[in-house]
N, C-alpha and C positions, 0 to 999 in steps of 0.2 A: 257636921260641922258647919257652920256659916263660911262663905268666903271669905277672905283675908284680903284687903285693899294696899296695896304696897305703891306709896309715890315713887314714880321716876326720878331720882335723885341724879341721874348722869348728868355729865356735865355735857352742853351742846355748844359746840365749836362754831364761831359765824365762818362762813366761807362766800366767797363772790364779790362782788362792788358792794363798798358800804353805801349806805342809803343818806350818809352825810357828810360834808367837809367837815376834816378835824384840823387840829393846829397840832404842828409834830413837837414834840418836846425836844429844847436843846439844850446845849451846855453854853456858857458865856462865851462871848465872840464867834459861837457857831452861828451859821448862816441854813435857816430852816430851808431855803431856796436849795441850798446847796444838797443838804443832806437828802432833800426828795428825791432831787434829779438823780443823786448818786444811787439811792434806794432803787429806783424805778431803771435804772440800767445795769445793776447787778443783781435786783430780783430780791433785796433784803428787806425784814420788816422794820418798821420804823414805829414808835409809842406815842401814841397822842397826849395832849396834856390829861385828855377824860381817863386814861387810862388803855385805850383801845390799841392793840398792836394791828397792823396789818402791813401789805407790800404793796407799796402806791402804784396805779397803773395806767392812772387817765388822770386830764384835768380838773379838779374839783371845783372849777369855778361854776360849772353847773349845779351844782349842791347844794343845801343850807348848810350853815355852818351850827355843827353840834353845840348846844346850847350850854351842856358841861363844861367842853375846852373852853368857851366864852367866858364863863364863870372864874376859872380858873384861873386864864390869861388876866381879867380885870383885876384878882387879886394880886397875879403877880406886878401889875403894871403900878398897882395902887401903894406898891412899897417900892417899885425899884422905877426911879424917875427918868433913866435910859431908855425904857423901852418907847415903842410908839405906840399911836393912835390902834393902828392896825395890825395885825402878826406879821402881814405881808410885806412891810415899811422896812 
């Protein structure tokens, strides 16, 4: 009987530091800076616009910005006049 190939379908959890900076998902009127600071202090996870979930632990300014987050932010900005040109503003 020939060997049967079984694909590995287990989900792999991402661990460690992200390789790019993500834009944090916030509620209307909520400060992304404050949300990230609180998450860093308490070790709670945050969710990015692209869906990536992580616990912030370092300054993301050293990393390139996630392209998916940028695209989602641009769509939000196109439909909401109150958004800034840059997410950190």
